[in-house]
C-alpha positions in Angstrom: -0.7 -10.8 -21.7 1.5 -7.8 -21.0 5.2 -7.5 -22.1 8.2 -8.0 -19.8 9.4 -4.9 -17.8 12.4 -4.0 -15.7 12.2 -3.1 -12.0 14.7 -1.6 -9.6 14.5 -2.0 -5.8 16.3 0.7 -3.8 18.3 -0.2 -0.7 18.9 2.9 1.4 20.4 3.9 4.7 18.0 6.8 5.6 18.2 9.0 8.6 16.0 11.8 10.1 17.0 14.5 7.6 14.2 14.6 5.0 16.0 16.7 2.5 19.2 14.6 2.7 17.1 11.4 2.2 15.2 13.0 -0.7 18.5 13.8 -2.5 19.6 10.2 -2.2 16.2 9.0 -3.6 16.4 11.4 -6.5 19.9 10.3 -7.4 19.1 6.6 -7.1 15.9 6.9 -9.1 17.7 8.8 -11.9 20.3 6.1 -12.0 17.7 3.4 -12.1 15.9 5.1 -14.9 19.1 5.4 -16.9 19.6 1.7 -16.4 16.3 0.9 -18.0 14.0 0.5 -15.0 10.3 0.9 -15.7 9.2 0.6 -12.0 11.3 1.8 -9.1 10.5 0.8 -5.6 11.7 2.5 -2.4 11.7 1.1 1.2 9.5 1.7 4.2 10.3 5.1 5.9 12.6 6.1 3.0 12.2 9.8 3.6 12.2 9.8 7.5 13.8 7.1 9.6 14.3 7.3 13.3 13.9 4.7 16.1 12.1 7.3 18.2 8.3 7.5 17.9 8.4 11.0 19.1 10.8 12.1 16.4 8.7 10.3 13.7 5.5 12.1 15.0 7.2 15.5 15.0 8.4 15.1 11.5 5.3 13.5 10.0 4.0 15.0 6.8 0.7 16.7 6.3 -2.2 14.3 5.6 -2.0 15.0 1.8 1.8 14.4 1.7 2.6 18.0 1.2 5.7 19.2 -0.7 7.5 15.8 -0.2 4.8 14.0 -2.2 4.8 16.7 -4.9 8.5 16.2 -5.2 8.1 12.5 -5.7 5.4 13.0 -8.3 7.7 15.4 -10.2 10.5 12.8 -9.9 8.3 10.2 -11.6 7.4 12.6 -14.4 11.0 13.8 -14.9 12.4 10.3 -15.0 9.5 8.6 -16.8 9.3 5.7 -14.3 6.5 4.4 -12.2 7.5 4.9 -8.6 6.4 3.0 -5.4 6.9 5.3 -2.5 7.6 2.5 0.1 6.0 4.5 2.9 5.5 8.1 4.0 4.5 9.0 7.5 1.5 11.2 7.4 -0.4 13.0 10.3 -3.9 11.7 11.0 -6.8 13.2 12.9 -6.4 11.1 16.1 -2.8 12.3 16.8 -1.1 9.1 15.5 0.5 8.8 12.0 -0.4 6.7 9.0 2.4 4.6 7.5 1.3 4.9 3.9 2.7 3.4 0.7 1.8 5.2 -2.6 2.0 4.0 -6.2 2.8 6.9 -8.5 2.4 6.6 -12.3 5.0 7.8 -14.8 2.9 10.9 -15.4 2.9 11.8 -11.7 -0.6 10.7 -10.8 -1.0 8.8 -7.4 -2.9 5.7 -8.7 -3.1 3.8 -5.4 -2.3 4.2 -1.7 -2.2 1.7 1.2 -1.9 2.2 4.9 0.0 -0.5 6.7 -2.5 -2.8 8.5 -0.4 -4.8 10.9 1.4 -3.1 13.7 4.9 -4.2 14.9 4.2 -4.6 18.6 7.0 -7.0 19.6 9.8 -7.8 22.0 13.0 -8.5 20.1 15.5 -11.3 21.1 17.7 -8.8 22.9 14.7 -7.6 25.0 14.1 -4.4 23.1 10.4 -3.5 23.1 8.8 -1.9 20.0 5.1 -0.8 20.0 4.2 0.7 16.7 0.5 0.9 17.7 1.4 3.7 20.1 2.6 5.9 17.3 0.9 4.6 14.1 -2.7 4.3 13.1 -3.3 0.9 11.4 -5.0 0.7 8.0 -8.1 -1.4 7.4 -8.2 -2.2 3.7 -6.2 -4.3 1.2 -5.1 -2.6 -2.0 -4.1 -3.6 -5.5 -2.5 -0.9 -7.6 -3.0 -1.2 -11.4 0.0 -0.8 -13.6 0.6 -1.2 -17.4 2.0 -4.7 -16.5 -0.7 -5.9 -14.2 -1.9 -5.6 -10.6 0.6 -5.1 -7.8 -0.5 -5.9 -4.3 0.6 -3.4 -1.7 1.9 -4.4 1.7 4.5 -2.9 4.2 7.1 -4.7 6.2 5.5 -6.5 9.2 2.6 -7.4 6.9 5.0 -10.1 5.6 4.2 -12.2 8.6 0.5 -12.4 7.7 0.1 -14.8 4.8 -3.7 -14.4 4.6 -3.2 -10.8 3.3 -0.9 -12.0 0.5 -3.2 -14.8 -0.5 -6.2 -12.4 -0.6 -4.2 -10.1 -2.9 -3.1 -13.0 -5.2 -6.6 -14.4 -5.4 -7.9 -11.0 -6.4 -5.4 -11.1 -9.4 -2.2 -9.5 -8.1 0.7 -11.2 -9.9 3.3 -9.0 -8.1 3.3 -8.0 -4.5 5.4 -5.2 -3.0 7.0 -5.4 0.5 8.8 -2.2 1.2 10.5 -2.8 4.5 12.8 -1.6 7.3 13.2 -5.1 8.7 14.9 -5.2 12.1 18.4 -6.7 11.9 17.8 -9.4 14.6 14.6 -10.7 13.0 15.9 -10.2 9.5 18.8 -12.6 10.0 16.4 -15.3 11.2 13.4 -14.9 9.0 13.6 -12.4 6.1 14.7 -14.6 3.2 12.5 -17.5 4.3 9.3 -15.3 4.6 9.8 -13.5 1.3 10.4 -16.8 -0.6 7.4 -18.4 1.2 5.1 -15.6 0.2 6.3 -15.9 -3.4 5.9 -19.7 -3.6 2.5 -19.8 -1.8 1.0 -17.3 -4.1 2.9 -17.9 -7.3 3.6 -14.2 -7.4 6.7 -12.0 -7.9 7.7 -10.4 -4.6 9.5 -6.9 -4.8 11.0 -6.0 -1.5 13.1 -2.8 -1.3 14.8 -2.4 2.0 16.5 -0.2 4.6 20.0 -1.1 5.7 22.5 -0.2 8.3 22.5 2.0 11.4 19.9 4.7 11.9 19.2 7.5 14.4 17.4 6.5 17.6 19.2 3.2 18.0 17.7 1.4 15.0 19.4 -1.2 13.0 18.0 -2.7 9.8 18.9 -5.9 7.9 19.1 -4.8 4.2 19.0 -7.6 1.7 16.4 -6.0 -0.7 15.1 -8.9 -2.6 13.4 -9.7 -5.9 11.9 -13.2 -6.0 10.1 -14.9 -8.8 6.8 -16.9 -8.6 8.7 -20.2 -8.2 10.7 -18.8 -5.2 13.9 -18.2 -7.1 15.9 -15.2 -5.8 16.5 -13.0 -8.8 18.4 -10.2 -6.9 19.7 -9.7 -3.4 21.2 -6.3 -2.4 23.3 -7.6 0.5 24.0 -5.3 3.4 25.0 -2.0 1.9 23.1 0.8 0.1 22.6 0.2 -3.6 20.1 -0.7 -6.4 19.2 -4.2 -7.5 17.4 -5.0 -10.8 15.4 -7.8 -12.4 13.6 -8.3 -15.7 10.0 -9.3 -14.9 7.9 -11.5 -17.2 4.2 -11.4 -16.3 3.7 -14.6 -18.4 5.7 -16.5 -15.8 3.0 -15.8 -13.2 0.3 -17.3 -15.5 2.5 -20.3 -16.4 3.3 -21.2 -12.8 -0.3 -20.6 -11.6 -1.5 -22.9 -14.4 1.0 -25.6 -13.5 0.4 -25.3 -9.7 -3.1 -23.8 -9.3 -3.2 -23.9 -5.5 -4.9 -20.5 -5.4 -8.0 -22.3 -6.7 -7.8 -25.1 -4.2 -8.7 -23.5 -0.9 -11.5 -25.4 0.8 -13.7 -24.5 3.7 -13.2 -26.4 6.9 -14.3 -26.5 10.5 -12.6 -27.3 13.7 -13.7 -30.5 15.6 -15.0 -29.7 19.1 -12.4 -30.3 21.8 -12.6 -33.8 23.1 -13.9 -34.1 26.7 -11.8 -36.1 29.2 
């Protein structure tokens, strides 16, 4: 059993100026490291955030992450923390962009990466239509990144609404699941806390959810409330609505204890649907 560790979830109000966003991330990560964080997690779109798909395509990074990724690797080395880059937007061969989360070790190595699987193609309560699939290329594989403290399942934002992904990660051994997000304000008010706590409870896993907050370029508003939730569904930290950092001390033994007490991950059973009754 690994020893406890400290995490920091960043809550950021990013815009479409990459260098300005990078400066904020450097400052916040250095602050988190000084406060004892072993693992720092940043939100979805933390280096480039604009409600316009055209702007996001025009500012997408090279497929290998380019200089921005190298800066993040150097940041991890310089601060001595593990760093989850919530998501970078990277050009792909078909003209769309990948929404990719990367786990960077304290020595700067990229140890895992995950491309967001589920595309946010929705109509919001106010009638606003968002079609991520017109700009982004969905991923097709689930990923667990391996850290000194155990496996961390990697998801991004809208994946939160697909519990089967979280269950698959937990059943493959992930005791922690990251949900870097830029949750829309309208849906966040209704569903964010409930969904995060449900995913923690269902899977007896810690959920680490760094978040975007506030007003952004391109008529985008995000909910904030970066959360850290334990395997029993207890909210350990909530960042509220403004930029900042939230911390929690994580005990991997608590995952094992709760999964032993409530072993529902072992209780899935196959089932079939009855044929529809004929009138």
